[in-house]
N, C-alpha and C positions, 0 to 999 in steps of 0.2 A: 668552535661549536656552532652548529647551524641554528640560526635564529628561530625562536618559537613560531613566529608568524610565518616564516618560510616553510617550516615543517607542517603547519596547519594547511597552507596552500598545497603542499605536496600530497596531502591526503586525498586530493581530488585529481591527482595525476591519472591518466588512462592506463598507466603501467602498474599492475597490481604489486609487483615487487617494490616499486618506489612507495606505494601507499603503505605497504607493510613495514618498510623501513621507517617511514615517518611516524607511524603509530607506535612502533617499538621505542623509538627515541623519545617521543613525548611521554610515554609511560615511564621510561627510566627517570625522566625529570620529576615525575610524581613520587617515585620510589625514594629519591634522595631529598625530597622536600622542596624542590624548586617550583613545583606546581602543586597548589593545594586544591583538592577536589572535595565537594560537599558529600555528606552522607546521603544515600537515596531518600527522597521524600515520598510524596503520595501522588505525584503527577506522572502520567504515562502518555506516550504517543506510539501507537502500534500501527500507524498507517502512513508512514512517510515514504514517498517515492524516491528513488535514487537515480543517478545518471544512467542506469541500465534501462530505464524507460524514459522518465523525464523528471528532473528536479529543477525548479526555477532558479536555484542558487548553485547548481552544478555539483551537489553533494554526492560523493561516493558512499558506499556502505560504511567504510571506515570513518569517513568524515562525520556522518550522522551519528555513528556510535560514539565517537569522541565528544561531539557537542552535547549529546544526550547525557553522557557521563559528567561533563562539566556543568550541565544544568541541573544535576541531581535528580534525574528522572528515576522512578522506581523500576521502570521497564521501558523498553523501546522495541519497535518493530518496523521492518521495511516491507513494502509491497510494491512490486513492479508489474507492468502490463505484459502478459503473455510469456514472461521469462522468469527463471529462478537463478539467473546469473550471479546475483549478489548474495545469495543465502549463505554459502560456506564462508565467504569473507566476513559477513556480518556476525555470524555465530562465533567465528574465531576471534573477531575483535572484542566481542562481549566477554569471552573467556579471559582474554588478556587484561582487560581494563576493569573487570569486576562489574559488568553491566548485564542485567537480565535481558535477553534478546529473543526475538522470534523472526522468522522470515515467511512472507506470504506472497500470493500471486493473485492478480485481478485480471479479468477478461470480460468481454461481452458475450452473452449467450442468448440463444433463442428459446422462448418458453411457449410451446405449442398451445398449452391450455389458456394462455393469456395473449394469443396471437393478435387480437384486435384491440388490446388495451396498452396504453402507455404505462410503463412501469417505473424504471429509474434511469432510463436513457432518454432524455427529453426529445420529443418529436419522432421517436422510433417505436411504434407499437410492436409488442411481442419481444422486444429486446431488453435484457436485464444485465446490468453489471453483476458479476458473481465472483466469489472469492474462495481461495483455499488458504487457511491460516495455520501457521505452526508447522511448516515443512521441516522435518528433522535433518534434511540435507538437500543439496542441490540435485534434484532428481534428473535422470535421463529417461525419457519416456516418449514413445511415438506421438502421443497426444501433444506434448510440448513442441515437438518438431513441426507438427501440423499447424499448431497455433502460430508459431513464428513465421512459417511459410505463408499462411493465409494473411497475416498482418502485413507482411512485406508486399504481397500482391495488391492488397487494398491500398497501401501507401503509394506504390508506384502508379496505380491507376488514378489515384487522386491527383498526383503531381501532373500527370498528363492533362487532366481536365482543367486544373487551375492554371497551368502554364499557358494554355490557349487563351485564357481570360486575362492574365496579367502580363502577357507579352508586351514589352521585351524583358520583363522581369521573369526569367525562366530558370527552373532548377534542374540540375542533373543529380539524380539520387546518389550515385556513387561518389561524385565529387563534392556536392554541396550539403548533403543530408547525412549520409552514413557516418562521416567523421565526427558528427556532433555527439555520438554516443559510443561507448567502448566496443560494444558487440554488434553495432549496426541495427539495433532494435528501435527504429525511428517511430515516433508517434506523431499525431497531428500537431502537437505543440512544437516538436522539432521542426516541422514544416513551416510553421508560422515564424519561428526564429530565423530559419534559413531564408524565407522570402523577405523578411525585414532586412537582413544582411545584404541580400542580393540587390534589393532596391537601392541601398546605400552605395553599392558598387556601380550600378547602372546610372544612377542619378546622384552623383556626388554633391551637386548643388542642392542645398536644403529646400530652396523655393521650388525648384523643378520637381524634387521628390515629393514635396507636399502636394503639389498640383496633381501629380500622378495618383497618389493615394486618394485624394479628394475625388478624382474622376472615377476611379475603380471601386472605391469603398463608400463614397458619399460623405466621408469625413477624413480629417487628418489629425489624429490624436498626437499631441506632442510627446506624451509619455510612451516609452517603448512597450511597456507591459500592456497598455490600453491598445496600442497599435496591433500587437500580436493577437490580442483578444478579438479585435475587430476583423482582422484577416481570417481568423478561425470562424467567427460567426457568419461572416458575409460570403465566404467561399467554400467552407468545408461542412457546415451544418445544414440542416434542412432548409431548402430554398436556395442554397448556394450552388455555384456551377460545379464544384467538386463533389457534391453530395450525390450518392446513389442510395435510394431506399433499400434497406436490407430485407431479405426474405428468409425463408426457412433454411436455405443453404448458405447464407452469408456467414453465419457463426455456428459454432457447435451448440448442441442443445444443452440446456442446463443440467439435465440428468447425466449426459456424457461427461461434462466437466466435473460434476460431483463424484462420479465413479473414479475418474483419474485422480482427483485430490485424495480420496480415501485410499486408493491403491498406493499412492506415494507416501502415506503415513501422516497426512495432514487432516485438518478438520474442514469439511465443506461448510461454507459460511454465506448466509444471505446478506447481500449488501443493501442497505436502506439509504434512501436519499433524503426526503423531507416530508413524505406523507401527503404531498399535494396532488399527485397524479391519480387517475382512476384506478390504476392497478394497485398502487400503494394504499389506497383507501380500502382495498380488499385484502389487507395484509394477512389476516388470519388464513384466508384461502390460499394466498401465495405461499405462506410458510408451510402449509400442509403439503403443497405440491413439492416444494424444495425438500422437505423432510422425508418425503417418500423415496428420494434418491440419496439420502444420507446427511442433509444439512443439519448441523447441530450447534450453530453459533450465529450471532447477528453482529454485523459491522455498522457502526454509526460514525458520522463526521459531526461531532457536536458543534464546532465553530460555525457551521453554515445553518445551524438550526436554532439560533437564538440571537436576539438583539439585546445587548446589556441594558438592564433596568427597564425593559419594555415587555412585560408579559403579553404574549400574543399566541396566535394559533400555531406558530412554528414551535414554540416551547412546548405547548400542549401535545403536539404531534410527536415530538421527541420523547416526552414522558410516556406517551401511549406505546410507542415502539419498544422502549425499554421494559415497560410493564408486560408487554406481550412476550418478550424474551424471558423475563423472569418466570412467567407462567409456564413456559415450555422448558425451563431449566437451561436455557441457552446462555453461555458466557457472552458478554457484550464487549466486543472489540472496538475500542475508541481511539481516534487520533486525527491529526490534521495532515493534509496531503502534501503540502509544499510543492505542488506541481503548477503553481501560478505565482507570479511575484506578489508580495504583500501578505501571503498567507502566514499565519502564526507558526512558530516552532512547536508550540504545545498549547493546548486549550487552557483557558482560565478556570482551573478547577475550583478556585476560591470564589468565583463569581456566584452571585445569589442564584443564578439559573442552573449552574452545573454542580454546585456544592452537594445537593442532595443525591446526585447520581455518582459523585466521585468514588464512594466506597465500592459501588458495583463495578465501575471501570477498573479500579485497582485490583479487586479480587479476581476479576476476569483476566487481567494481565498475568497475575500469578498462575492462574489455571493454564493459560496458553504457554507460558514459559515452562512450567512443570511438564506439560504434555510434550513439548519439543524435546526436552532433555531425556525424559523417560522413554520416549519413542526412539530417540537416537541411540541411547546407550543399551536399552533392554528390550525394545519392541513392545513396551507396555503403556502406550500412550492412551489418550482420552477415548478413542474409538476402537481400541484393540480388543482382541478376544479375551485377554486378561481382564480388562476393565469390565467387559460385559459379564464375565463370570464372578467378579469380585464385589460388585455393588448392587444392593437391592433397589436402589433408586438413583435418579439423576442427582438429586440433592446430596446424597451421600458421596457420590462420585465427585461432584463439584467441591465439596468440603475437603475431600482428600487432596485433590489436585491443587487447590488454593493453599492448603497447609504445606504441601511439598514446595510449592513455588515460593512461599515466604521463607521456609527453612533452608532451602538449597542456596548456598552461597555461589554466586557466579565465579567461575574459575576453579571450582571444586567439583564440577559436573562429572569428571572422570571417575570420581569415587563411586558413582552409581554402578560402574562396571563390576564392583565387588558384590553387588546384590544379586541373589538368585532370581532369575526371571520368573520363577514360580512362587516367589515370596508373597505373603499376604500383604494387604495394605498396612496392617499394623507393623509388620516386620520392616516394610519399606520405611515407614515413618521412624521407627526405632533406630534404624541405621543412620538417620540424618541427625539424631540428637547429639 
């Protein structure tokens, strides 16, 4: 028998067949009682990046699903930059192991109405991280192909500029960077990891390597995570040699991305950072702009928005953002990113700061899960024509989807196929009893 630890490592193999094999064997161990898994609790993480964009621990969609199930999460979600490559795998993993799942996408967009304001991408006026949440399947769409191509062009251009500065530590995209992620969707964080590795090859002597980094970066962090962070901040962000200020043509417009997300059957979602920027201090206005092109949910990263046992402006801003979402009837998608070393696997929902918000995060997770499955199986998701015709208010719609999300057992989603797509909300609920 393959050792359990070996199977868990195999979950991060770049070969999907080997990942699937490992997850199947692990699940068999639970079925015969060799592995005991907890009942789902109240914590959720709907914002974990995978190795299809960048996960600091190298987690695949299957690995994150397995660890989420082992941790007793009530629901789990992945989100990758510019791609949906992990969605089908993640949803399939959830069906197998009894985990409520959803798949999302994140990208940077241009917001013409806020062109002069910093929003949620530090140092980049007019640029906003934006999301699509609850994709019912891994979509194939021209917009996705355009995003992937644009990201690769930006990455290659950045490598050229940074190479000139870090010479003799120079990267070749195809040889040094693309192999770090299964589908070649490299991010800035992949570049940082690749430069750190390359420096170790060029300067195998630690003292010479430290002197090189001190000269080029002004410091030599002993910790690899801090080194990669410094590489990113000093060479790739505003003021760095690799940085090029974005303009209107650098990224798709927010409205364009929202249209794609809706066409793909997902929920256009406003991404919120921390409320500190001028743009986010005008959040009501920003949400109005996003709502005009279909935005209907809000994403927050709770862990970056509070300091344990220290009530401060960060916590107040988080509460204000959630209150805004509640007024609009927006589900609040919450989670930790895990795209930098040291980040938590899940937020501390029992902390004094997050406990009052935990029921909102949990209910919202049920909504997104129900949307994903109803849209996938019947085409009657959260923003579908069926939903628009079936509910007199957003509050009624949210209550319905949250109820479905609680009632629907992961692994039994295919039972939805027996429901008539023209069924009423009451009939849908009755079929799940």
